[in-house]
TORKOL-4160 file (C-alpha; in steps of 0.2 Angstrom, whole numbers, padded with zeros to 4 digits, m for minus):
156
<pt num="1" X="m0001" Y="m0001" Z="0001"/>
<pt num="2" X="0016" Y="0012" Z="0004"/>
<pt num="3" X="0024" Y="0008" Z="m0016"/>
<pt num="4" X="0007" Y="0014" Z="m0020"/>
<pt num="5" X="0007" Y="0032" Z="m0011"/>
<pt num="6" X="0025" Y="0034" Z="m0015"/>
<pt num="7" X="0021" Y="0028" Z="m0033"/>
<pt num="8" X="0006" Y="0039" Z="m0036"/>
<pt num="9" X="0013" Y="0055" Z="m0026"/>
<pt num="10" X="0025" Y="0053" Z="m0038"/>
<pt num="11" X="0013" Y="0055" Z="m0054"/>
<pt num="12" X="0007" Y="0071" Z="m0045"/>
<pt num="13" X="0024" Y="0078" Z="m0042"/>
<pt num="14" X="0030" Y="0076" Z="m0059"/>
<pt num="15" X="0015" Y="0082" Z="m0067"/>
<pt num="16" X="0013" Y="0099" Z="m0058"/>
<pt num="17" X="0033" Y="0100" Z="m0063"/>
<pt num="18" X="0029" Y="0100" Z="m0084"/>
<pt num="19" X="0014" Y="0111" Z="m0081"/>
<pt num="20" X="0023" Y="0126" Z="m0068"/>
<pt num="21" X="0037" Y="0125" Z="m0083"/>
<pt num="22" X="0022" Y="0129" Z="m0096"/>
<pt num="23" X="0018" Y="0143" Z="m0087"/>
<pt num="24" X="0032" Y="0151" Z="m0083"/>
<pt num="25" X="0039" Y="0150" Z="m0101"/>
<pt num="26" X="0026" Y="0157" Z="m0105"/>
<pt num="27" X="0024" Y="0171" Z="m0093"/>
<pt num="28" X="0040" Y="0175" Z="m0098"/>
<pt num="29" X="0032" Y="0180" Z="m0114"/>
<pt num="30" X="0034" Y="0200" Z="m0118"/>
<pt num="31" X="0025" Y="0200" Z="m0135"/>
<pt num="32" X="0005" Y="0203" Z="m0132"/>
<pt num="33" X="m0005" Y="0189" Z="m0139"/>
<pt num="34" X="m0016" Y="0206" Z="m0145"/>
<pt num="35" X="0000" Y="0216" Z="m0156"/>
<pt num="36" X="0004" Y="0195" Z="m0167"/>
<pt num="37" X="m0009" Y="0206" Z="m0175"/>
<pt num="38" X="m0012" Y="0198" Z="m0195"/>
<pt num="39" X="m0023" Y="0211" Z="m0207"/>
<pt num="40" X="m0034" Y="0196" Z="m0215"/>
<pt num="41" X="m0051" Y="0190" Z="m0210"/>
<pt num="42" X="m0066" Y="0180" Z="m0209"/>
<pt num="43" X="m0074" Y="0196" Z="m0219"/>
<pt num="44" X="m0056" Y="0202" Z="m0227"/>
<pt num="45" X="m0048" Y="0190" Z="m0234"/>
<pt num="46" X="m0037" Y="0197" Z="m0249"/>
<pt num="47" X="m0029" Y="0209" Z="m0235"/>
<pt num="48" X="m0018" Y="0220" Z="m0238"/>
<pt num="49" X="0001" Y="0208" Z="m0238"/>
<pt num="50" X="0014" Y="0219" Z="m0238"/>
<pt num="51" X="0007" Y="0223" Z="m0218"/>
<pt num="52" X="0016" Y="0208" Z="m0214"/>
<pt num="53" X="0032" Y="0200" Z="m0207"/>
<pt num="54" X="0041" Y="0188" Z="m0217"/>
<pt num="55" X="0055" Y="0175" Z="m0207"/>
<pt num="56" X="0063" Y="0170" Z="m0219"/>
<pt num="57" X="0074" Y="0156" Z="m0211"/>
<pt num="58" X="0094" Y="0147" Z="m0219"/>
<pt num="59" X="0084" Y="0131" Z="m0216"/>
<pt num="60" X="0069" Y="0124" Z="m0205"/>
<pt num="61" X="0076" Y="0108" Z="m0204"/>
<pt num="62" X="0090" Y="0102" Z="m0192"/>
<pt num="63" X="0096" Y="0082" Z="m0192"/>
<pt num="64" X="0107" Y="0079" Z="m0174"/>
<pt num="65" X="0113" Y="0061" Z="m0185"/>
<pt num="66" X="0114" Y="0051" Z="m0169"/>
<pt num="67" X="0115" Y="0056" Z="m0149"/>
<pt num="68" X="0115" Y="0046" Z="m0134"/>
<pt num="69" X="0101" Y="0044" Z="m0125"/>
<pt num="70" X="0101" Y="0056" Z="m0108"/>
<pt num="71" X="0111" Y="0071" Z="m0120"/>
<pt num="72" X="0105" Y="0085" Z="m0121"/>
<pt num="73" X="0111" Y="0096" Z="m0138"/>
<pt num="74" X="0103" Y="0110" Z="m0145"/>
<pt num="75" X="0102" Y="0118" Z="m0160"/>
<pt num="76" X="0099" Y="0134" Z="m0168"/>
<pt num="77" X="0087" Y="0141" Z="m0184"/>
<pt num="78" X="0093" Y="0160" Z="m0190"/>
<pt num="79" X="0078" Y="0169" Z="m0200"/>
<pt num="80" X="0079" Y="0188" Z="m0207"/>
<pt num="81" X="0062" Y="0198" Z="m0210"/>
<pt num="82" X="0063" Y="0201" Z="m0227"/>
<pt num="83" X="0043" Y="0212" Z="m0223"/>
<pt num="84" X="0039" Y="0228" Z="m0222"/>
<pt num="85" X="0036" Y="0228" Z="m0206"/>
<pt num="86" X="0042" Y="0222" Z="m0187"/>
<pt num="87" X="0042" Y="0203" Z="m0182"/>
<pt num="88" X="0035" Y="0199" Z="m0166"/>
<pt num="89" X="0034" Y="0183" Z="m0160"/>
<pt num="90" X="0023" Y="0177" Z="m0147"/>
<pt num="91" X="0027" Y="0159" Z="m0148"/>
<pt num="92" X="0038" Y="0144" Z="m0151"/>
<pt num="93" X="0027" Y="0130" Z="m0143"/>
<pt num="94" X="0035" Y="0109" Z="m0143"/>
<pt num="95" X="0024" Y="0096" Z="m0141"/>
<pt num="96" X="0034" Y="0087" Z="m0129"/>
<pt num="97" X="0045" Y="0095" Z="m0114"/>
<pt num="98" X="0061" Y="0087" Z="m0120"/>
<pt num="99" X="0059" Y="0100" Z="m0132"/>
<pt num="100" X="0061" Y="0119" Z="m0123"/>
<pt num="101" X="0062" Y="0133" Z="m0138"/>
<pt num="102" X="0071" Y="0150" Z="m0133"/>
<pt num="103" X="0065" Y="0165" Z="m0147"/>
<pt num="104" X="0069" Y="0186" Z="m0146"/>
<pt num="105" X="0057" Y="0194" Z="m0137"/>
<pt num="106" X="0057" Y="0209" Z="m0143"/>
<pt num="107" X="0049" Y="0216" Z="m0160"/>
<pt num="108" X="0062" Y="0213" Z="m0176"/>
<pt num="109" X="0065" Y="0226" Z="m0188"/>
<pt num="110" X="0064" Y="0223" Z="m0208"/>
<pt num="111" X="0081" Y="0220" Z="m0213"/>
<pt num="112" X="0085" Y="0212" Z="m0194"/>
<pt num="113" X="0093" Y="0196" Z="m0189"/>
<pt num="114" X="0084" Y="0184" Z="m0174"/>
<pt num="115" X="0085" Y="0167" Z="m0166"/>
<pt num="116" X="0076" Y="0150" Z="m0163"/>
<pt num="117" X="0089" Y="0142" Z="m0151"/>
<pt num="118" X="0082" Y="0123" Z="m0148"/>
<pt num="119" X="0087" Y="0111" Z="m0132"/>
<pt num="120" X="0081" Y="0094" Z="m0135"/>
<pt num="121" X="0082" Y="0082" Z="m0119"/>
<pt num="122" X="0085" Y="0062" Z="m0123"/>
<pt num="123" X="0081" Y="0054" Z="m0110"/>
<pt num="124" X="0068" Y="0043" Z="m0114"/>
<pt num="125" X="0067" Y="0046" Z="m0128"/>
<pt num="126" X="0078" Y="0029" Z="m0140"/>
<pt num="127" X="0077" Y="0027" Z="m0157"/>
<pt num="128" X="0071" Y="0037" Z="m0170"/>
<pt num="129" X="0066" Y="0054" Z="m0164"/>
<pt num="130" X="0056" Y="0066" Z="m0175"/>
<pt num="131" X="0050" Y="0084" Z="m0168"/>
<pt num="132" X="0040" Y="0099" Z="m0174"/>
<pt num="133" X="0038" Y="0118" Z="m0164"/>
<pt num="134" X="0030" Y="0128" Z="m0168"/>
<pt num="135" X="0032" Y="0146" Z="m0172"/>
<pt num="136" X="0019" Y="0158" Z="m0171"/>
<pt num="137" X="0019" Y="0177" Z="m0175"/>
<pt num="138" X="0014" Y="0191" Z="m0187"/>
<pt num="139" X="0017" Y="0183" Z="m0205"/>
<pt num="140" X="0003" Y="0181" Z="m0216"/>
<pt num="141" X="0004" Y="0160" Z="m0212"/>
<pt num="142" X="0001" Y="0166" Z="m0194"/>
<pt num="143" X="0012" Y="0150" Z="m0190"/>
<pt num="144" X="0027" Y="0141" Z="m0195"/>
<pt num="145" X="0035" Y="0124" Z="m0193"/>
<pt num="146" X="0054" Y="0120" Z="m0187"/>
<pt num="147" X="0059" Y="0102" Z="m0184"/>
<pt num="148" X="0072" Y="0092" Z="m0181"/>
<pt num="149" X="0079" Y="0073" Z="m0181"/>
<pt num="150" X="0089" Y="0066" Z="m0170"/>
<pt num="151" X="0093" Y="0047" Z="m0169"/>
<pt num="152" X="0093" Y="0042" Z="m0147"/>
<pt num="153" X="0103" Y="0029" Z="m0144"/>
<pt num="154" X="0106" Y="0018" Z="m0129"/>
<pt num="155" X="0117" Y="0021" Z="m0114"/>
<pt num="156" X="0129" Y="0006" Z="m0116"/>
């Protein structure tokens, strides 16, 4: 019976730790949601595209190749705002807590360069992994995706 309560307690602790991390990340975002505003609406879907920022990435994909389980690896995705207005990144979302993105929290002027850093923790992720980070910004599409792969080999 003690073992049951111990396991239950660990489960609650693990779940609350994940939730705290998410709320900390969203609180660190300095760009308000209402600032990331695309002019296109259902009533006017052909709004002037010159009002959008444009994220031009050198690459949106990265292959870590073979890594060892429990290893933390990171990569960066560099981009230029090739649009005519300031680029505002509202959020970068990963589907799994093993992937943590970090992005510019201040506006990036037209012609300005920015970097999105992504850290992948391979603990418990043995085998081939493909992860996607969704970037929410004031670009015409509203979002764009960054992708990476890693083949996680078990510790010998």
